C-alpha positions as CSV (number, residue, x, y, z in Angstrom):
1,M,51.3,-31.3,17.4
2,G,53.2,-33.5,19.8
3,V,52.0,-35.1,23.0
4,N,52.2,-32.7,26.0
5,T,54.8,-34.3,28.2
6,N,54.7,-31.5,30.8
7,P,51.1,-31.2,32.0
8,S,50.1,-28.4,34.3
9,D,48.9,-29.0,37.9
10,E,45.3,-28.7,36.7
11,T,45.5,-31.7,34.3
12,A,48.2,-33.8,35.9
13,G,45.7,-35.8,38.0
14,L,43.1,-36.2,35.2
15,S,42.7,-39.9,34.7
16,R,40.7,-41.5,31.8
17,R,38.0,-42.5,34.3
18,H,37.9,-38.9,35.8
19,F,37.6,-37.4,32.4
20,L,34.6,-39.7,31.5
21,F,33.0,-38.9,34.8
22,E,33.4,-35.1,34.3
23,S,32.0,-35.5,30.7
24,A,29.0,-37.4,31.9
25,G,28.4,-34.9,34.7
26,G,28.4,-32.1,32.1
27,L,25.9,-34.0,30.0
28,G,23.8,-34.5,33.0
29,A,23.8,-30.8,33.8
30,I,22.7,-30.1,30.2
31,A,19.9,-32.6,30.5
32,L,18.9,-31.2,33.9
33,A,18.8,-27.7,32.5
34,S,16.7,-28.8,29.6
35,M,14.3,-30.6,32.0
36,L,14.0,-27.6,34.2
37,A,13.4,-25.3,31.3
38,E,10.7,-27.7,30.0
39,Q,9.1,-28.0,33.5
40,N,9.3,-24.2,33.8
41,G,7.1,-24.0,30.7
42,G,4.3,-25.5,32.7
43,A,5.0,-23.9,36.1
44,D,2.5,-21.6,37.8
45,V,4.5,-18.5,37.1
46,L,4.0,-15.4,34.9
47,H,6.5,-15.6,32.0
48,N,7.9,-12.5,30.4
49,P,6.4,-11.6,27.0
50,H,8.7,-10.6,24.1
51,F,7.5,-7.0,24.2
52,P,4.9,-5.0,26.2
53,P,1.5,-6.5,25.6
54,K,-1.7,-4.7,24.8
55,A,-3.9,-7.6,26.1
56,K,-3.7,-9.5,29.3
57,R,-6.4,-12.1,28.6
58,V,-8.4,-13.6,25.8
59,I,-12.1,-14.6,25.4
60,Q,-12.9,-16.5,22.2
61,I,-16.4,-17.3,21.0
62,F,-16.2,-20.2,18.5
63,C,-19.3,-20.7,16.4
64,C,-19.3,-24.3,15.2
65,G,-20.7,-25.3,11.8
66,G,-19.6,-22.6,9.5
67,V,-21.4,-19.2,9.8
68,S,-22.5,-17.7,6.5
69,H,-20.6,-14.4,6.1
70,I,-23.0,-13.2,3.4
71,D,-26.0,-13.6,5.8
72,T,-24.4,-12.0,8.8
73,F,-21.7,-9.2,8.4
74,D,-20.6,-9.2,4.7
75,Y,-23.4,-7.4,2.8
76,K,-23.7,-8.2,-0.9
77,P,-26.3,-6.1,-2.7
78,E,-25.2,-7.7,-6.0
79,L,-26.8,-11.0,-4.8
80,V,-30.1,-9.2,-4.7
81,K,-29.9,-8.5,-8.4
82,M,-28.7,-12.0,-9.3
83,H,-31.0,-13.9,-7.0
84,G,-32.2,-17.1,-8.6
85,K,-29.8,-17.0,-11.5
86,E,-27.1,-19.6,-12.3
87,C,-23.6,-18.5,-11.5
88,K,-21.3,-18.3,-14.6
89,R,-18.2,-19.4,-12.7
90,P,-17.8,-23.1,-11.7
91,F,-18.5,-23.9,-8.0
92,D,-16.6,-26.7,-6.4
93,T,-19.0,-27.4,-3.6
94,F,-18.4,-29.8,-0.8
95,F,-21.5,-31.9,-1.4
96,A,-21.4,-31.5,-5.2
97,Q,-24.9,-30.1,-5.3
98,P,-24.5,-26.6,-6.9
99,G,-27.7,-24.6,-7.0
100,T,-28.6,-21.0,-8.0
101,L,-27.4,-17.7,-6.6
102,M,-29.4,-16.7,-3.5
103,K,-29.6,-13.3,-1.9
104,S,-29.6,-13.1,1.8
105,P,-33.1,-13.6,3.3
106,F,-32.1,-11.2,6.1
107,E,-32.3,-7.4,5.9
108,F,-29.0,-5.6,6.2
109,Q,-28.5,-2.1,7.7
110,Q,-25.5,0.0,8.7
111,H,-24.9,0.7,12.3
112,G,-22.9,3.0,14.5
113,A,-20.7,5.9,13.5
114,S,-18.5,3.3,11.7
115,G,-21.3,2.3,9.4
116,R,-20.6,-1.4,9.8
117,W,-23.1,-3.7,8.1
118,F,-25.2,-6.1,10.2
119,S,-28.0,-8.4,9.2
120,S,-31.2,-8.4,11.2
121,L,-29.9,-11.6,12.9
122,F,-27.9,-9.4,15.3
123,P,-29.8,-6.5,16.8
124,H,-27.8,-6.5,20.0
125,L,-24.4,-6.9,18.4
126,A,-25.3,-4.1,16.0
127,G,-25.5,-1.9,19.2
128,V,-21.7,-2.4,19.8
129,A,-20.8,-2.0,16.1
130,D,-18.2,0.7,16.9
131,D,-16.3,-1.7,19.2
132,L,-15.7,-4.5,16.7
133,T,-12.9,-4.9,14.2
134,F,-13.9,-7.0,11.2
135,L,-11.8,-9.3,9.1
136,Y,-13.8,-9.9,5.9
137,S,-11.2,-11.8,3.9
138,M,-10.5,-15.0,5.9
139,K,-9.7,-18.1,4.0
140,A,-9.7,-21.7,5.3
141,K,-7.6,-24.7,4.0
142,S,-10.4,-27.2,4.3
143,A,-14.2,-27.4,3.6
144,N,-14.6,-30.3,6.1
145,H,-15.7,-29.3,9.6
146,T,-13.2,-31.3,11.7
147,P,-10.0,-30.3,9.9
148,A,-11.2,-26.7,9.5
149,T,-12.0,-26.5,13.2
150,F,-8.6,-28.0,14.0
151,Q,-7.0,-25.3,11.9
152,M,-8.9,-22.5,13.5
153,N,-7.8,-23.7,16.9
154,S,-4.3,-25.0,16.3
155,G,-3.1,-23.7,12.9
156,F,-3.1,-27.2,11.4
157,T,-5.8,-29.3,9.8
158,I,-4.6,-32.5,11.4
159,N,-4.8,-33.3,15.1
160,G,-2.0,-33.5,17.6
161,F,-0.9,-29.9,17.5
162,P,-1.2,-27.5,20.4
163,S,-4.2,-25.2,20.4
164,L,-3.9,-21.4,20.7
165,G,-4.9,-21.5,24.4
166,A,-2.2,-24.1,25.1
167,W,0.5,-21.9,23.4
168,L,-0.6,-18.9,25.4
169,S,-0.4,-20.9,28.6
170,Y,3.1,-22.2,27.6
171,G,4.3,-18.7,26.6
172,L,2.8,-16.6,29.4
173,G,2.0,-18.8,32.3
174,S,-0.6,-18.1,34.9
175,E,-1.9,-15.0,36.7
176,N,-3.8,-17.1,39.3
177,R,-2.3,-20.3,40.7
178,D,-5.7,-21.4,42.0
179,L,-7.3,-21.4,38.5
180,P,-6.3,-23.1,35.2
181,D,-4.6,-20.9,32.6
182,F,-6.9,-22.2,29.8
183,V,-10.6,-22.9,30.4
184,V,-13.0,-24.3,27.8
185,L,-16.8,-23.8,28.1
186,P,-18.6,-26.2,25.7
187,D,-22.1,-25.7,24.4
188,S,-24.8,-27.5,26.3
189,R,-25.9,-29.0,23.0
190,G,-22.7,-31.0,22.5
191,L,-18.9,-30.9,21.9
192,P,-17.5,-29.4,18.7
193,A,-16.3,-31.5,15.7
194,G,-13.2,-33.3,16.9
195,G,-14.1,-32.9,20.6
196,A,-11.3,-32.4,23.1
197,I,-8.6,-32.4,20.5
198,N,-9.5,-28.8,19.9
199,W,-8.1,-27.7,23.2
200,T,-5.2,-30.2,23.4
201,S,-1.7,-29.3,24.5
202,G,-0.3,-31.5,21.7
203,F,3.4,-31.9,22.1
204,L,3.6,-29.2,24.7
205,P,3.8,-30.3,28.4
206,A,0.4,-31.7,29.3
207,T,-0.2,-29.1,31.9
208,H,-1.0,-26.6,29.2
209,Q,-4.1,-28.4,27.8
210,G,-7.5,-26.7,28.2
211,T,-9.6,-27.5,31.3
212,A,-13.1,-28.2,30.0
213,F,-16.0,-27.4,32.3
214,N,-19.2,-29.4,32.2
215,A,-21.9,-27.8,30.1
216,K,-24.6,-29.1,32.6
217,G,-24.5,-29.7,36.3
218,A,-21.4,-29.1,38.4
219,P,-18.8,-27.3,36.3
220,V,-16.1,-29.8,37.3
221,D,-16.6,-33.4,38.2
222,N,-15.7,-34.6,41.7
223,L,-15.1,-31.0,42.8
224,F,-16.3,-31.6,46.4
225,P,-15.3,-34.4,48.8
226,P,-18.1,-36.6,50.3
227,S,-19.9,-35.0,53.3
228,S,-18.7,-38.0,55.4
229,V,-15.1,-36.8,55.1
230,S,-14.1,-34.1,57.6
231,K,-11.8,-31.2,56.7
232,S,-9.0,-32.5,58.9
233,E,-9.2,-35.9,57.3
234,R,-9.2,-34.3,53.8
235,S,-6.2,-32.2,54.6
236,A,-4.3,-35.2,56.0
237,A,-5.1,-37.3,52.9
238,M,-4.0,-34.5,50.6
239,E,-0.8,-34.0,52.5
240,L,0.0,-37.8,52.3
241,A,-0.9,-38.0,48.6
242,S,1.3,-35.0,47.9
243,K,4.2,-36.6,49.7
244,F,3.8,-39.9,47.7
245,N,3.4,-38.0,44.4
246,H,6.5,-35.9,44.8
247,N,8.6,-38.8,46.0
248,F,7.6,-40.7,42.9
249,A,8.1,-37.7,40.7
250,N,11.7,-37.3,42.0
251,Q,12.3,-40.9,41.0
252,N,11.0,-40.3,37.5
253,A,12.3,-36.8,36.9
254,G,12.2,-37.0,33.1
255,D,8.4,-37.7,32.9
256,T,6.8,-34.4,32.1
257,A,3.4,-35.9,31.8
258,L,3.7,-37.1,35.4
259,Q,4.8,-33.7,36.6
260,A,1.9,-32.1,34.8
261,R,-0.6,-34.6,36.3
262,I,0.7,-33.8,39.8
263,R,0.4,-30.1,39.2
264,A,-3.1,-30.8,37.8
265,Y,-4.1,-32.7,41.0
266,E,-2.7,-29.9,43.2
267,L,-4.6,-27.3,41.1
268,A,-7.7,-29.4,41.4
269,A,-7.4,-29.3,45.2
270,R,-7.1,-25.5,45.1
271,M,-10.1,-25.3,42.7
272,Q,-12.3,-26.7,45.4
273,T,-12.3,-23.2,46.7
274,S,-11.7,-21.1,43.6
275,I,-14.2,-22.7,41.2
276,P,-17.3,-22.5,43.4
277,E,-16.7,-18.9,44.0
278,S,-16.1,-18.2,40.3
279,V,-19.3,-19.9,39.2
280,N,-21.5,-18.4,41.9
281,F,-23.4,-15.5,40.3
282,D,-25.3,-14.5,43.5
283,N,-23.2,-11.4,44.0
284,E,-23.8,-10.2,40.4
285,P,-26.2,-7.3,40.2
286,D,-29.6,-8.0,38.7
287,S,-28.8,-5.5,36.0
288,V,-25.9,-7.6,34.9
289,K,-27.9,-10.8,34.9
290,K,-30.6,-9.1,32.8
291,L,-28.0,-7.7,30.5
292,Y,-26.8,-11.2,29.6
293,G,-30.3,-12.7,29.6
294,L,-29.6,-15.4,32.2
295,D,-33.3,-16.1,32.6
296,D,-34.0,-16.4,28.9
297,P,-35.1,-20.0,28.2
298,V,-33.5,-19.9,24.7
299,S,-30.2,-18.2,25.3
300,G,-29.7,-18.7,29.1
301,A,-27.2,-21.5,29.0
302,F,-25.0,-19.7,26.6
303,A,-25.4,-16.4,28.5
304,R,-24.1,-18.1,31.6
305,N,-21.0,-19.2,29.8
306,C,-20.4,-15.6,28.6
307,L,-20.8,-14.2,32.1
308,L,-18.6,-17.0,33.5
309,A,-15.9,-16.2,30.9
310,R,-15.9,-12.6,32.2
311,R,-15.6,-13.7,35.8
312,L,-12.8,-16.3,35.1
313,T,-10.7,-13.9,33.1
314,E,-11.3,-11.2,35.7
315,K,-9.8,-13.6,38.2
316,G,-6.7,-14.3,36.2
317,V,-7.6,-17.1,33.7
318,R,-5.5,-16.3,30.6
319,F,-7.7,-17.8,27.9
320,V,-11.4,-18.8,28.0
321,Q,-12.9,-20.4,24.9
322,I,-16.7,-20.5,24.6
323,Y,-18.2,-22.9,22.1
324,H,-21.5,-22.0,20.4
325,G,-22.8,-25.2,18.8
326,G,-22.0,-28.8,18.9
327,A,-20.6,-31.2,16.3
328,F,-22.0,-31.6,12.8
329,G,-24.8,-34.0,12.0
330,S,-27.9,-31.9,12.9
331,P,-29.1,-28.6,11.7
332,R,-30.4,-27.8,15.1
333,I,-27.3,-27.9,17.2
334,N,-24.9,-25.7,15.2
335,W,-24.5,-23.2,12.3
336,D,-24.3,-25.9,9.6
337,A,-27.1,-24.5,7.4
338,H,-27.4,-27.1,4.6
339,E,-31.2,-27.4,4.7
340,D,-32.5,-24.0,5.5
341,I,-30.4,-20.9,6.2
342,V,-33.4,-18.9,7.7
343,E,-34.3,-21.6,10.2
344,N,-30.8,-22.5,11.1
345,H,-29.2,-19.1,11.4
346,S,-32.2,-17.5,13.0
347,K,-32.2,-20.0,15.8
348,N,-28.5,-19.9,16.5
349,A,-28.2,-16.1,16.3
350,R,-31.1,-15.8,18.7
351,I,-29.0,-17.8,21.2
352,M,-25.8,-16.0,20.6
353,D,-26.6,-12.3,19.9
354,Q,-27.6,-10.8,23.3
355,P,-25.0,-12.7,25.5
356,V,-22.0,-11.7,23.3
357,A,-23.1,-8.1,23.0
358,A,-23.6,-8.1,26.8
359,L,-20.1,-9.5,27.2
360,I,-18.6,-6.5,25.3
361,A,-20.7,-4.0,27.2
362,D,-19.9,-5.7,30.6
363,L,-16.1,-5.7,29.9
364,K,-16.4,-2.0,29.1
365,Q,-18.3,-1.0,32.2
366,R,-15.9,-2.9,34.4
367,G,-12.8,-1.3,32.8
368,L,-11.6,-4.7,31.4
369,F,-12.2,-4.0,27.7
370,R,-9.0,-2.1,27.2
371,D,-6.8,-5.0,28.1
372,T,-9.0,-7.9,27.1
373,L,-9.1,-9.4,23.6
374,V,-12.4,-10.8,22.4
375,L,-12.4,-13.1,19.4
376,W,-15.4,-14.2,17.3
377,T,-14.6,-17.1,14.9
378,T,-16.0,-19.9,12.9
379,E,-14.3,-22.6,10.7
380,F,-15.4,-21.4,7.2
381,G,-18.2,-19.5,5.4
382,R,-21.1,-20.6,3.2
383,T,-21.7,-20.5,-0.5
384,P,-23.5,-17.7,-2.3
385,I,-25.5,-20.4,-4.1
386,T,-28.0,-22.7,-2.8
387,Q,-27.2,-26.4,-2.0
388,G,-29.3,-27.9,-4.7
389,V,-31.6,-26.1,-7.2
390,G,-34.5,-24.4,-5.5
391,Q,-33.4,-25.3,-2.0
392,P,-33.1,-22.7,0.9
393,G,-29.7,-23.9,2.4
394,R,-26.1,-23.2,1.7
395,D,-23.1,-25.5,1.5
396,H,-19.6,-25.2,3.1
397,H,-17.3,-22.6,1.7
398,P,-13.6,-22.2,2.7
399,L,-12.7,-19.6,0.1
400,A,-14.1,-16.7,2.1
401,Y,-15.5,-16.0,5.5
402,T,-15.7,-13.4,8.2
403,C,-14.3,-13.2,11.8
404,W,-14.1,-10.2,14.1
405,M,-12.0,-9.1,17.0
406,A,-12.6,-6.5,19.7
407,G,-10.8,-4.9,22.6
408,A,-7.1,-4.5,23.5
409,G,-4.8,-2.9,21.0
410,L,-7.2,-2.8,18.0
411,K,-8.7,0.0,15.9
412,P,-12.4,-0.3,16.7
413,G,-15.2,0.0,14.1
414,I,-13.1,-0.8,11.1
415,G,-13.2,-3.6,8.5
416,F,-10.1,-5.1,6.8
417,G,-10.1,-7.1,3.6
418,A,-13.0,-7.6,1.2
419,T,-14.7,-10.4,-0.8
420,D,-15.9,-10.1,-4.4
421,E,-19.4,-8.8,-5.4
422,I,-21.1,-12.1,-4.5
423,G,-18.9,-13.2,-1.6
424,Y,-17.5,-16.1,-3.4
425,D,-13.8,-15.3,-3.1
426,V,-11.5,-12.8,-1.5
427,A,-10.9,-9.7,-3.5
428,E,-8.7,-7.7,-1.2
429,N,-6.1,-8.6,1.5
430,P,-6.5,-12.4,1.8
431,L,-6.0,-13.6,5.4
432,F,-5.3,-17.0,6.7
433,V,-5.5,-18.5,10.2
434,Y,-1.7,-18.0,10.5
435,D,-2.2,-14.3,10.2
436,F,-5.0,-14.3,12.7
437,H,-3.0,-16.3,15.2
438,A,0.1,-14.1,14.6
439,T,-1.9,-11.0,15.4
440,V,-3.5,-12.5,18.6
441,L,0.0,-13.5,19.9
442,H,1.3,-10.0,19.0
443,L,-1.4,-8.3,21.0
444,L,-0.4,-10.5,24.0
445,G,3.2,-9.4,23.6
446,L,4.5,-12.6,21.8
447,D,6.4,-12.8,18.6
448,H,4.8,-15.8,16.7
449,K,8.2,-16.6,15.2
450,R,9.9,-16.7,18.6
451,L,7.3,-18.6,20.5
452,T,8.6,-22.1,19.6
453,Y,8.9,-25.6,21.0
454,Y,11.4,-28.2,19.9
455,H,9.6,-31.4,18.9
456,N,10.8,-34.4,16.9
457,G,13.7,-32.5,15.3
458,I,11.6,-29.4,14.4
459,R,11.4,-26.0,16.1
460,R,7.6,-25.9,16.1
461,R,5.3,-22.9,16.4
462,L,1.6,-22.1,16.3
463,T,1.9,-20.5,12.8
464,D,4.0,-23.2,11.3
465,V,6.2,-21.4,8.7
466,H,3.6,-18.8,7.8
467,G,1.8,-15.8,9.1
468,D,2.1,-12.0,9.3
469,V,0.7,-9.7,11.9
470,I,-2.3,-7.8,10.5
471,K,-0.8,-4.4,11.2
472,P,-3.5,-2.2,9.6
473,I,-6.0,-3.2,12.3
474,L,-3.7,-2.4,15.2
475,A,-4.2,0.8,17.2
């Protein structure tokens, strides 16, 4: 085509400099739109789900250390017959100390109209058997605590990826601007394997990371100003700090971490009112305190976390994660039952059983159960054989384990999937963390394939490139 020698009035005055200016302005607009979209991902607003959700909020109980499926919920009578015998199939154990087949030392019984199996470890949870939805065929990708815990929380066995709670905060936003979207309640005995990485926001805007409460003492450090500072002085200082922060943020508009930190400080100021009210149990009826066992010297600390989780979600916190157990290294602080399955699991079940059953019952009596999703998880199971010949403990086992869900949008009292006759491997409907996460997102109205974030040239998602919603368990 030839050169246009008769330009219209619209292009006649378009110089080279004007053209470059308009181009740059267009690129700036694109960048601004991208920044606003990214910032909006961390704003204190309620985002629209992809489709009508069944659940509004999530409470997750994470049992650190690897709970033995065959000693809790997955009854294996064949192990009774084979107790003490050598297993014919080879066992690739984590500590390379294969022993003999061991029956569960705990008595199993069926409970509820659903006939779900529970060991004697859980007399209280057995009372809500018809409210639980069991997944008997979970499989993990690692037999090592830290990467397996990372995977259960983020979908990946390496650190640096956003956790489930961070994805929910990013996808759905907040229901209460005075409280965090995502709260973590650690065990008083210690942090889980990997520590705070388990509730990181990863490459998502920093505002979506979990807010961890202290396990002892004040729930949040530096929550209250010194008594020597008056309310008027405090208000004036906050107003001046806010002015400085926002002026500096405007000069560094592309720094999402800075924006997130400013929002976090502003949220912290509002939390000076909201958190004390949330953690004050004085207005709870004595019947509720007794239900959870707040005065129990063994389970009281964990019971308080369970009741606090109900109070926080009731006030609009999107996701509360309760940890039961600390990091590996001691048989007394988590479910890592290498030495003695009876001693270890009896102690930990004694702490957990009543408060978790009370949480289910409390949600039901307050009308919250129908739109609250409760998750009970661990990082892997334990072997059907002993760790070492003649020893009473079990080794790590990623090939099969059990999780359960309860509440919004689920068929209650059912079990999905199955392990083989000794609980060594999955025999029916294998499930992976990707499927578990896809189902959780689905119940909250989110399509796991559409909830994405562009990072380092990849459209990332919680489920990586895997995962299917577990449709048979949906109501």
